[in-house]
C-alpha positions as CSV (number, residue, x, y, z in Angstrom):
1,M,15.9,37.9,6.2
2,Q,18.8,38.1,3.5
3,G,21.8,36.2,5.0
4,S,20.1,34.4,7.8
5,K,20.4,30.8,7.7
6,V,17.0,28.8,7.5
7,L,16.3,24.9,7.0
8,L,14.1,24.0,4.0
9,V,12.5,20.7,4.4
10,H,10.5,18.8,1.8
11,Q,7.9,16.2,3.4
12,T,4.7,14.6,2.3
13,G,4.6,17.0,-0.7
14,K,5.2,20.1,1.2
15,F,8.0,22.4,1.9
16,S,8.9,24.4,4.9
17,A,11.7,26.5,6.1
18,F,12.2,27.4,9.7
19,G,15.1,28.8,12.1
20,Y,18.3,27.2,12.1
21,K,18.8,27.2,15.9
22,C,17.1,25.6,19.0
23,T,15.8,28.4,20.8
24,H,17.0,26.5,24.2
25,Y,20.9,26.7,24.0
26,G,20.8,27.5,20.2
27,A,22.2,24.1,18.9
28,P,22.1,23.8,15.2
29,L,18.8,22.2,14.0
30,V,20.5,21.1,10.8
31,K,22.0,18.0,13.1
32,G,18.9,17.3,14.9
33,Y,16.3,14.7,14.1
34,L,13.3,15.0,11.6
35,G,10.4,13.4,12.3
36,E,6.9,13.6,10.7
37,G,6.2,17.3,10.7
38,R,8.5,18.2,13.6
39,V,12.4,18.4,14.2
40,R,14.1,17.5,17.6
41,C,17.0,19.4,18.8
42,P,20.2,17.4,18.4
43,W,21.5,18.1,22.0
44,R,20.8,16.2,24.9
45,H,17.7,18.0,26.2
46,G,15.6,17.0,23.2
47,A,13.5,20.1,22.4
48,C,11.2,19.3,19.7
49,F,9.3,21.8,17.4
50,N,6.7,21.6,14.3
51,V,8.4,22.5,11.0
52,L,5.3,23.9,9.8
53,I,4.3,26.8,12.4
54,G,7.3,26.6,14.6
55,D,5.3,25.6,18.0
56,I,7.4,24.0,20.7
57,E,5.8,20.6,20.8
58,E,8.1,19.3,23.7
59,F,10.2,21.1,26.2
60,P,12.6,22.5,27.3
61,G,12.9,24.9,24.0
62,L,12.5,28.5,25.3
63,D,10.3,29.9,22.4
64,G,8.8,28.5,19.2
65,I,11.3,28.8,16.0
66,P,10.6,31.2,13.4
67,C,8.9,29.8,10.2
68,F,8.9,31.1,6.8
69,Q,6.4,30.8,3.7
70,V,8.3,28.9,0.7
71,C,7.7,30.5,-2.7
72,R,9.0,28.8,-5.9
73,V,11.3,31.1,-7.7
74,T,11.9,29.0,-10.8
75,S,11.6,25.1,-11.6
76,R,14.7,24.4,-9.4
77,R,15.0,27.0,-6.8
78,Y,12.8,27.8,-3.9
79,T,12.9,31.0,-1.6
80,P,12.1,31.2,2.0
81,M,9.9,34.4,2.7
82,V,9.3,36.0,5.9
83,I,5.5,35.2,7.2
84,K,4.0,38.3,8.8
């Protein structure tokens, strides 16, 4: 986990952290489109993933994205932790 890129999102009072790249062609999801509870790949194929559990919501993603539990470390710092 240390040194890995993740996206940290705050929506509807909840934080979620998930993998940085689309599982289809590896597009950076940071450039994607964030909707209510989901992120869409910025590249043409438009794979879509649930940001809380990582499941594919629209293909052609090959697999879900990794999701992480978010733990508050200090009043201003949040840390993603691997969900086992």
